[in-house]
LUMTINU-497900 format. One record per residue (C-alpha): y, z, x; residue number from 0; residue in one letter. Coordinates in nm, 4 decimals. Last residue first. Layout:
% LUMTINU-497900
<atom><y>Y</y><z>Z</z><x>X</x><pos>NUM</pos><code>A</code></atom>
...
% end
This chain:
% LUMTINU-497900
<atom><y>10.5632</y><z>10.8285</z><x>7.2170</x><pos>80</pos><code>X</code></atom>
<atom><y>10.6764</y><z>10.7435</z><x>7.5687</x><pos>79</pos><code>X</code></atom>
<atom><y>10.8135</y><z>10.3905</z><x>7.6125</x><pos>78</pos><code>X</code></atom>
<atom><y>10.9226</y><z>10.3523</z><x>7.9749</x><pos>77</pos><code>X</code></atom>
<atom><y>10.6223</y><z>10.5468</z><x>8.1066</x><pos>76</pos><code>X</code></atom>
<atom><y>10.3827</y><z>10.3366</z><x>7.8992</x><pos>75</pos><code>X</code></atom>
<atom><y>10.5499</y><z>10.0184</z><x>8.0172</x><pos>74</pos><code>X</code></atom>
<atom><y>10.5304</y><z>10.1279</z><x>8.3804</x><pos>73</pos><code>X</code></atom>
<atom><y>10.1638</y><z>10.2287</z><x>8.3438</x><pos>72</pos><code>X</code></atom>
<atom><y>10.0793</y><z>9.8923</z><x>8.1882</x><pos>71</pos><code>X</code></atom>
<atom><y>10.2645</y><z>9.7127</z><x>8.4648</x><pos>70</pos><code>X</code></atom>
<atom><y>10.0745</y><z>9.9061</z><x>8.7330</x><pos>69</pos><code>X</code></atom>
<atom><y>9.7430</y><z>9.8304</z><x>8.5670</x><pos>68</pos><code>X</code></atom>
<atom><y>9.8300</y><z>9.4597</z><x>8.5563</x><pos>67</pos><code>X</code></atom>
<atom><y>9.9343</y><z>9.4608</z><x>8.9215</x><pos>66</pos><code>X</code></atom>
<atom><y>9.6115</y><z>9.6346</z><x>9.0221</x><pos>65</pos><code>X</code></atom>
<atom><y>9.4110</y><z>9.3855</z><x>8.8173</x><pos>64</pos><code>X</code></atom>
<atom><y>9.5949</y><z>9.0931</z><x>8.9754</x><pos>63</pos><code>X</code></atom>
<atom><y>9.5430</y><z>9.2340</z><x>9.3225</x><pos>62</pos><code>X</code></atom>
<atom><y>9.1725</y><z>9.2859</z><x>9.2530</x><pos>61</pos><code>X</code></atom>
<atom><y>9.1245</y><z>8.9184</z><x>9.1719</x><pos>60</pos><code>X</code></atom>
<atom><y>9.0861</y><z>8.7712</z><x>8.8276</x><pos>59</pos><code>X</code></atom>
<atom><y>8.8129</y><z>8.5595</z><x>8.6785</x><pos>58</pos><code>X</code></atom>
<atom><y>8.7873</y><z>8.5008</z><x>8.3070</x><pos>57</pos><code>X</code></atom>
<atom><y>8.4797</y><z>8.3163</z><x>8.1961</x><pos>56</pos><code>X</code></atom>
<atom><y>8.5297</y><z>8.0440</z><x>7.9422</x><pos>55</pos><code>X</code></atom>
<atom><y>8.4279</y><z>8.0881</z><x>7.5799</x><pos>54</pos><code>X</code></atom>
<atom><y>8.7278</y><z>7.8949</z><x>7.4502</x><pos>53</pos><code>X</code></atom>
<atom><y>8.8795</y><z>8.2062</z><x>7.2939</x><pos>52</pos><code>X</code></atom>
<atom><y>8.8261</y><z>8.3951</z><x>7.6200</x><pos>51</pos><code>X</code></atom>
<atom><y>8.9980</y><z>8.1196</z><x>7.8169</x><pos>50</pos><code>X</code></atom>
<atom><y>9.2905</y><z>8.1225</z><x>7.5742</x><pos>49</pos><code>X</code></atom>
<atom><y>9.3201</y><z>8.5003</z><x>7.6047</x><pos>48</pos><code>X</code></atom>
<atom><y>9.3146</y><z>8.4780</z><x>7.9821</x><pos>47</pos><code>X</code></atom>
<atom><y>9.5825</y><z>8.2093</z><x>7.9806</x><pos>46</pos><code>X</code></atom>
<atom><y>9.7982</y><z>8.4274</z><x>7.7551</x><pos>45</pos><code>X</code></atom>
<atom><y>9.7556</y><z>8.7251</z><x>7.9884</x><pos>44</pos><code>X</code></atom>
<atom><y>9.8457</y><z>8.5077</z><x>8.2849</x><pos>43</pos><code>X</code></atom>
<atom><y>10.1579</y><z>8.3775</z><x>8.1078</x><pos>42</pos><code>X</code></atom>
<atom><y>10.2641</y><z>8.7314</z><x>8.0106</x><pos>41</pos><code>X</code></atom>
<atom><y>10.2248</y><z>8.8434</z><x>8.3725</x><pos>40</pos><code>X</code></atom>
<atom><y>10.4288</y><z>8.5512</z><x>8.4995</x><pos>39</pos><code>X</code></atom>
<atom><y>10.6981</y><z>8.6130</z><x>8.2388</x><pos>38</pos><code>X</code></atom>
<atom><y>10.7108</y><z>8.9833</z><x>8.3239</x><pos>37</pos><code>X</code></atom>
<atom><y>10.7403</y><z>8.9053</z><x>8.6933</x><pos>36</pos><code>X</code></atom>
<atom><y>11.0255</y><z>8.6650</z><x>8.6169</x><pos>35</pos><code>X</code></atom>
<atom><y>11.2035</y><z>8.9360</z><x>8.4157</x><pos>34</pos><code>X</code></atom>
<atom><y>11.2803</y><z>9.1044</z><x>8.7464</x><pos>33</pos><code>X</code></atom>
<atom><y>11.5461</y><z>8.8382</z><x>8.8145</x><pos>32</pos><code>X</code></atom>
<atom><y>11.7572</y><z>8.9327</z><x>9.1181</x><pos>31</pos><code>X</code></atom>
<atom><y>11.4482</y><z>9.0399</z><x>9.3124</x><pos>30</pos><code>X</code></atom>
<atom><y>11.2703</y><z>8.7159</z><x>9.2206</x><pos>29</pos><code>X</code></atom>
<atom><y>11.5672</y><z>8.5100</z><x>9.3407</x><pos>28</pos><code>X</code></atom>
<atom><y>11.5720</y><z>8.6974</z><x>9.6714</x><pos>27</pos><code>X</code></atom>
<atom><y>11.1978</y><z>8.6467</z><x>9.7150</x><pos>26</pos><code>X</code></atom>
<atom><y>11.2458</y><z>8.2730</z><x>9.6587</x><pos>25</pos><code>X</code></atom>
<atom><y>11.5302</y><z>8.2692</z><x>9.9132</x><pos>24</pos><code>X</code></atom>
<atom><y>11.3180</y><z>8.4561</z><x>10.1673</x><pos>23</pos><code>X</code></atom>
<atom><y>11.0363</y><z>8.2053</z><x>10.1187</x><pos>22</pos><code>X</code></atom>
<atom><y>11.2755</y><z>7.9144</z><x>10.1636</x><pos>21</pos><code>X</code></atom>
<atom><y>11.4082</y><z>8.0715</z><x>10.4827</x><pos>20</pos><code>X</code></atom>
<atom><y>11.0497</y><z>8.1161</z><x>10.6061</x><pos>19</pos><code>X</code></atom>
<atom><y>10.9851</y><z>7.7461</z><x>10.5459</x><pos>18</pos><code>X</code></atom>
<atom><y>11.2909</y><z>7.6741</z><x>10.7601</x><pos>17</pos><code>X</code></atom>
<atom><y>11.1622</y><z>7.8905</z><x>11.0469</x><pos>16</pos><code>X</code></atom>
<atom><y>10.8094</y><z>7.7420</z><x>11.0153</x><pos>15</pos><code>X</code></atom>
<atom><y>10.9124</y><z>7.3757</z><x>11.0522</x><pos>14</pos><code>X</code></atom>
<atom><y>10.9324</y><z>7.2045</z><x>10.7163</x><pos>13</pos><code>X</code></atom>
<atom><y>10.6826</y><z>6.9420</z><x>10.5980</x><pos>12</pos><code>X</code></atom>
<atom><y>10.4908</y><z>7.1883</z><x>10.3822</x><pos>11</pos><code>X</code></atom>
<atom><y>10.8238</y><z>7.2782</z><x>10.2198</x><pos>10</pos><code>X</code></atom>
<atom><y>10.8452</y><z>6.9371</z><x>10.0556</x><pos>9</pos><code>X</code></atom>
<atom><y>10.4991</y><z>6.9467</z><x>9.9020</x><pos>8</pos><code>X</code></atom>
<atom><y>10.5444</y><z>7.3038</z><x>9.7787</x><pos>7</pos><code>X</code></atom>
<atom><y>10.8833</y><z>7.2282</z><x>9.6240</x><pos>6</pos><code>X</code></atom>
<atom><y>10.7373</y><z>6.9279</z><x>9.4415</x><pos>5</pos><code>X</code></atom>
<atom><y>10.4451</y><z>7.1375</z><x>9.3194</x><pos>4</pos><code>X</code></atom>
<atom><y>10.6828</y><z>7.4069</z><x>9.1917</x><pos>3</pos><code>X</code></atom>
<atom><y>10.8892</y><z>7.1417</z><x>9.0109</x><pos>2</pos><code>X</code></atom>
<atom><y>10.5975</y><z>6.9922</z><x>8.8199</x><pos>1</pos><code>X</code></atom>
<atom><y>10.4066</y><z>6.6788</z><x>8.9113</x><pos>0</pos><code>X</code></atom>
% end
């Protein structure tokens, strides 16, 4: 079991106010480390490529596609040619 799964299992037992504190802390950490979003996006892209190579269907939700499009636009804006 990985760390995220252990956190999830433990937090499930918390009363709602404590679980909300954990959520706020996670959001705080993400805001202090914007590279996390890039790592998550890169991991999802890699998983998609591996699925495509293995002939598996790739399913993504609209939120993921919107996020991907937003990231592409941000990268294009940051690196004009």
